[in-house]
N, C-alpha and C positions, 0 to 999 in steps of 0.2 A: 338680530338685530337688522331691521329695514334700513336701507339707503337708498337715496334716490328716490323718494316718495316725497313730493312736496305737502306742504302744509301752510295754512294761511292761520295766522293768529289774530286776536281783538285788532290790533293795530294795521290788518290786512297787508301786513310784511310777508313775501312768501320767505320760504326755508328749509331746509332738511334737518330736523333734530337727529334723526338717524347717524347721519354723517358726522355732526357736530358730537354726537355721545361715542361715536367709535373713536374719533380723533381725541377726544379729552379723556377716554377711560381706559381704552384697550392698549394699556401696556403691560409689558411682561411681569408676573406675578402679583396683577391685581385681582380682586376677589369681589364678585358681585354676585346679585341674584336676579333671576329672571323667571317669568311666568312662561310655560311651555304646556302647551296640549298633549296629556299622555297618548292618546291614540296616535298622533301624529308623530310623537317621539318614538312609538314603538311600532310603526308602520314601516316596512320595509321600502315602500314606495318613497317614502322620504328621506333625507340624509345624505343627499349628492349635491354637487355644485349646483347641477341645474334645477333640483328640488329639495332645497334645504327644509329643515325644521324650522319652522317659524318659532322666534323665541320675542319676548316681549320685556324691555327694562323693566326691574321692579326696585334695586336697591344696591348701592355702593355699598361694599363692605370695607376694604381696606385696600392701601397702595397708595400709587402717586396718580395725581390727576394733572392734567394739563388744562388749566383755565383760561377763559378768556380775558384778555387785557386790553385796555384803550390804547390808543395812538401814543400815548406818552409812556408806556410800557407800565403802567400800574394797574392793578385788577380792580374790577368792577366791584362796588360794594353791594353786596347780595341783601343787606338789611334795608335797603333803598328800593324805591318801585323803579329805579333807573337801570335795572338789569336788561340788557339787551335780550331781544327775543331769541338769539342764536346761542345763549348761555345755556348749557344744559345743567339739570339740576341732579343732586345725589339720587333723590328718591322721585317716584312717579307717583301722583295721587290717583286713587281708586278711580276718580272722574276722567283723568288723562288715560289711563290704562282702559277705560271701557271705550273712551273715544278710538284709541290706537286699535284695540281688537274690532270694533264696529267698522273702521275703516278697512282693515283686512278683510274682514267678511263680506264686506259690500263691493270692494273695489280690487282686490289682488287674487283671492281665492277663485278658482274656476266654480261656476254653479253646478256642474255634474259632481265636482269633488266633495263640494259641499254636503250635496244630497248623500254622496258616499258615505262620508264621516259620520255626518250627524242625521240621516233619514229624513231632512226636510231642507226647504229653501230658507 
């Protein structure tokens, strides 16, 4: 999961969904699914603190979730459009995942590493 990477949503409010998702979902015993590039997963160059294997959130399976709440301590109603931009969702749409991967490939991964892994820029 990427943390510390800002995004801007349609309302032009900044945020960090990676940090929100980590805070909400990474509880002991939770089960979730992620997308991972098999080449990077099996590459000994990856898997360290300095060069972790990038994973992209796919779906929450089971466990407990810390949901965002309003100032009066009531949860946001997800059936309305009033869900705040920082409230993470259980599942990531294909469109959102494509955006996350595009951002990773264009802003985070080194150009030489991109060529090494995929043979092209």
